[in-house]
N, C-alpha and C positions, 0 to 999 in steps of 0.2 A: 818779416814784414808781409810777405806774400800770403802766408798762412793766416795772419791776422785779417788781411783784407778779405780772404775767402770766408773766414768765419763770420765777419760782419755782413758780407753779402748773403750768406746762408740765413742768418737771423733776420735780416731785412726781408728776404723772400718769405720766410716762415711767417713773419708778422703780417705781411701783405696778403698771404693766403688765408691765414687763420682768422684775422680780424673780421672780414666780411661774413665768414661762416659763423663766427660767434655772435655777431650782431643779428644776423638773420635768425639764428636759433633762439636768441633772447626775445626777439619780436614775436616769433611764432609761439613761444611759451607764454608770453604775456597775453596774446590774443586768445589762447586756449583757456586762460583763467578768467577772461572777461565774462561776466554774467550775460546771458542772452535772454532777453525778454521779448519773445515773439508775440505773446498775447497778454492782454490786460486781465487782471483778476475779474471774475464775474460776480456781481453783487445783485441782490434783490433790489427792486425799485418800489417805493411806496406810492400811495395814491397822489402824493404831491410832486412826484417825479424825482424824488431824492433817492440816491443809492444808499444802502445801509448794509452793514455786516462787519465782520472782523477785519481789522486793518493788518492782520498778520501777514497776508500775502502781498501787501502793497510794497513796492520797491522804490517809490518816490511819493512826494506830496500829490502829484498829478494822478497817481494810480490808487489813491486812497478813496474809500467811499465818502459820500457827503456826511453820513452819520456813522461813527465808529463805535462798535460794541464796547461797553465799559461796565464796571461794577461800581455802584455808588458806595458812599461811606457806610450806609446802613445795610449793605449786602444786596440791594436791588440791582438787577441787571437791566440795563437800558442802552441808550445811545447818546453820544456827545457829538456836537458838530466838530468836524475836523478843524475848521478854522478857529473855533473856540479853544480847542485842545492845544493848538500851536501858539496861540496868543499873538501879541503884536509882533510883526516882522520888521526889524529895523532896516533902514536904508543906508546907514553909515555905521562905521565902527563906534562913533561917538554915541549914536542912538542906542546901539546894542549895549554899550557900557551903562548908559543912563537907565535902560530898562532893567538890567541886571542889578544895579544898585538900588533901584526902587523896589524890586521884588524881594531881594535878599533871600532869606530862607523861609519866607512866608508862603503858606499855601494859598492858592488861588482857587476859588470856587466857581464852577461852571455848571449850568443846568444839565440834568440827566433826563433825556426824553424817551418816550415810547418810539417805536419805529416810524410813527407818522411825522416825527420832528416837531410836533406842536404840543403834545400832552407832556407836561413836566411830571416826572416820577420822583425826583429827588435832586441831589447834587453830587458832583464829582469833584474831587480835589486834585489840583495839579501843582507840581513844584515842591519846594521845601526840602525834600530829601530827609526829613526827620521822622517820617512814619516807618514803623518797623513791623507792621502787621502784613501778613501775606495771606492771600486767598487762593482757593483752588482755581485751576484754569477755567476761564469763562469762554473758551473757544466754542464756536458753533459746532 
């Protein structure tokens, strides 16, 4: 009986010692994996005060340029407004479901602009998931 009590006490002490160390090491590992964004991406600014460029280095909606570089359906490279690209933002799960049901697998057309954000060059298609054509990288 005495040996059993010693064994239980040993394991309780072991758990009490190792648990905080495990928790602290897990927290430290998680913090080390968090992306650190010390600076926002730098974009060019057009004559209308709008930022434009590739959205590849953006890490959130807030860090995207106003005009995101895109290739139109006819191969023309221009810019689309970030807000147009995202489409309507739902406020509730019900709104999200209604938007998804309305759009279905249809493509949505948005204007493709020159870097001034006013001159329309063509159109860019969003959504659908049915297109199978791939183009070369359009990075700047």
